[in-house]
N, C-alpha and C positions, 0 to 999 in steps of 0.2 A: 703341654697342650691342654686346653680347657676340656673338662669332662664332657660338657655338652657337645663339643665338636667331635669327640671320638666315641663316646659311649651312649647307647640308647637305654640300657638298663644295668643296674648294679645288683649283683647277687651276693650270697654269703661268701666271705673270704675274698679271694682275688678273682673270682669268676665274674666276667663281664659279657654283655651283649654289645659288641662293637657295631657301629653303623657301617653301611655299605661302602662309603667313600674311604673310610679309614682302613677297612679291610683291603680295599683295592691298593691303597698306598703301601700297606705292609707286604702285599703280594708283589708289588712292583720292585721294592727294595729287598725282598726276601728276608724280612725280619719277623720275629715272633714277639708280639707286645706282651709286656708284663705290667699289670695294673698295680697301683699303690693301694694300700688299705685306706678306707675313708677316715678322714680326720687324723691322719698320721703324716704330717708334713715332713717329718724327719726322713722318711723313706726316699723322697725325691731330692734330698739335699745334695747328694753327690752330683747329680746332673746339673742342678742350678749352680753348684759351686764351680763346675768346669766353665760354665758361661761367664761367671764372675772372674775367673782366672784369665780367660782370654781377653776380657774387656780391660782388666787392669794391666795386662802384659802389653797389649798392642795399642790401646787408646790412651788410657790415663798416664801410663808410664812414659810414653813417647812425648806427651804434652808437657810432662814435668821436666824431662831431660832437655827438651828443646823449648825453652820458654818463649822464644821468638816465633814459634809455630803454633797456631791455635789448634784446638781439637778438630780433627778432620770432619768435613761435611760432604755429603754425597747427594747427587741428583736422582739416583735410582738405586734399586736393590742390586741390579747387575753391577753397577760401579762399586757398591759396597762389597759385594761378594768377591769381585776381582781384587780389590785392595786387601781383603782378609786372606785370600789365597796367597798373594805375594808375601804377606807378612808371615804366614804360617810356614811357607816354604823356606823363607830366609831363616826363621828361627830353628827349623828342623836341621838345616844344613850347618848352622853355627853352634849348636849345643849338643853335648854328648848324651847318649842314651842313659836313662837312670839305672839300668842293670848292667849294660855292657859299656863300661867306662872308656874302653879303647876305641869305640865307634860312635859316630853321630846318629842322631835319630833318623836322619834321611838315609843313611847307609843301611840301617836295619829295615827301614820301610821298603827300600828298593829290593832287598833280598826277599822280603816277604810278599812283594807285589804279585809274583806269578801264582801264588796260592790263594789270592783273594778273589772274591766273586767279581766278575767284570761289571763295570759301570754301564748301565743301559740308558742313561740319560735322565733328565729330570722328570718327576711325576707331574702329570697334568692335574694339579690340585686346584679345585675351585669349589665355590659354594653356589649351587644351582637353585634358583627360585623361579616359579612361573610369574609372568606379568602380562598385562594388557597394554596395547599401544593406544594412546589418546588421539584425538582428532588433530592435535598439533604435533604429531609424530614423536611423542615423548613417552618414555617409560620411567617409572619411579622405582628407585632402589636406595635404601638406607637414607631416606629423607632428602634425597637429591634426585634430579631429573636429567635424563640423557636422551639425545636424539637417536632415531633409527631411520631406516629407509622409508620414504613416504609411501611406498607401495605396500608396506606392512601394516597400515592403519586398519584397525578393527579386527585384528587376528591375534591370538595369543602367541607369546614368545617365551623363550627360556633365557634368563639372565645368568651368566656364569661370571661370578665375582672372584677375581684373583686379588692378591695383595696389592698389586700396582695398576691393574687395568680392569676393564669391564667389557664383556662381550655379550652381544645379544644374538641369539640363534632362532631361526625359523625355517622349517622345512629342510633341515640339514645344511643350511648355509648361514654365514654371518651377515647380519643386516645392520650391524652397528658395533664399532669398537672405539673405546675412549680410555684415556687415562683416568684412573679412579680418583675422585675428589672426596675430601672429608669435610665435615661440617654439616650445615643444614641449609636447605632452600637454595642450593646452587643449581644452575641450569647450564648444561654443557651442550653446545651445538656443533654439528658438522655440516657446513653449508651444502656439501655434496648430497646429503640426505634429502634436501629440499629442492633440488633442481626440477623434479617433475611438477612442483607446485606452480612456479611462474609460467609454465606452459599454459595453464588455465587462467592465471592471474598475473600478467606481466608486471603490474605495478608492485607486486611483492618483492621484486628484485631490488627496488630502491628503498622500500619502507619496512621490509620484513626483518625481524630481529636476527634470524640466523645469518643474513647477508651483510649486516651493518659492519661487523668486525672481520669480514672475510679479507684476508691479506692476499689479493690476487697477484700473480706475476706482473712484471712491468708492461710487457707487450699486451697482455689481456686487459690490463687496467687502461692503457691508452686507447684501445679499441672501444672499451666501454664508455669512456668519456666522449669520444667522437660520436658514438651512436646515441648518446643521451641528448645530443643537440639536434637530432633530426626526427621527423615523424616516423613512428613505427620502430624506432631504434631499440626500445626495450624488448620487443618480440624478437628482433634479430639477435640481440645479445643472449636471449634465452636459448635460441637455436645453437649458438656457439658454445654456451656452457653445457648444453645437453651432450655435446660431443665429448666432454670430459669423462663421462661414464664409460664410454667405449674406447676412446683413444688415450685417455690420461691427460693430466693437466700440463705436463711438460710438452707433449705433442701439440696440444692446442696453443700453448704459448709460442712454440716455434712457428706454427702456422700463422698466428697473428703477427709475429715479427716479420715473416716473409711477405705478408700482405701489406704491411705498413711500409716496407722497403719499396713497394711499387706504387705507393701513394693511394692505396685503396684500403677499405676497412669493412666492407659489407659482409654479411654472414655467408652469402653465396660464394664469395671468393675464398673465405677462410675454410669453408666446408669442402670446396673443390680442391684446395691444397691438401687437406687431410685425406681426401679420397685418393689423390695421386700418390701420396706417401704410403697408402695401404696397398697399392698395387704390388704384386710380386715382382722381384727383379727378373731381368731377362735370363733365359736359360743359358747355361754355359755351352760354349762351342766344343763339340766332341771331335777330337782328331780321328780321322779315318785310318785304320791300319792299312799298311801296304798290301796285305793279302786280300783286302776287300776293295781295292781300287779297280775301276773299270779300265780295261786296255784300250777301249774305244768309247770315249764319253759321247753321249748324244749331243747333237748340235741343234740349237733353236733356230731352224730355218724352215719357214712355212712354204717356201717355193717348191719344196720337194713334193707337196701334195698335188701339184699340177701334173706330175707324172702318173697319177692314177687315171688320167683320161687319155684316150688314143688321139693321135694327131693324123690328119690327112692333108696332104699338100702343104705341110708346114704350119697348119693352123690347128688350134685346140678346139674341139667341139665341146660345147657346153649346153646345159639344159636351157630351154627357153626358145630363142630365135632359131637355133640350129638343131632343135630336137634334143632328146635325152643323150647324156654322155655315156660312153662305153668304158667301163672300168676295167683296168688291168687286173688279172687274176694272180700274177706272180708277185711275190712279196719282195724279191730282190731289188725292185725298183724304188723301195722306200728309202 
């Protein structure tokens, strides 16, 4: 590890003032760091030698033994780490222990495993730097630019740089996440960050740089092409894309496909389909236990209310022409 990454100050001998993030990493893995003496490169040779041994054992040697197979290449650090873990496990299971010749390295490791400190997961190691968001919703880091949520313009953010990705935080939430690029003067866009912009300027949806290379799903792209040919179509498309922030791109694509199946493509129809899909499902029917069932269930018969009025000479007296009705006071007539 580079001294600037881990050490803030070098004192006499091996005393160091480690920075805060390095101390957090040591506390996470429960290790006690031991610094090398300045200008004494031979002290760290054992560690670097182990790295060289692993490289020659798993990478160079395999390429030499199998000349038809080129040196392995990986798309991400996760893929590389998984490949190395498989190779290390296979090597430990196939080779004997250097001190216990009658047992393999893997057997000794399995016996020692209960005494080891439990693994608590990877350390969230990142390099944090403050940054400001430009008017074009971009932040600059390491001579490259990355987009963030348009609602974060004009306010400071914290950039957390990992080995393979970049995260931008503001007010305790992530407002931008990208794969880290290397080089200079690269600009990385996420079209979802710019969706609030076309709400004010619908023309940006056609001419804006973040939207030119946006690979939309098939159904959404078909709706966009149909709306481009009618007046006010850009504004309707902005309304559809705005639903991506709340419903997700897959849900919007499914709603567009359903609308196209009915030969319609307006924003009102697509948004209505999304609203119907957001409705909660009907409640489940609860079976009534036998102990709670009524022995005499009520009947929906409105004629029984006529028994509340007295009859004289076979006729029912009612209010109005024949005067006020006289109600029965006994309830067994209900």
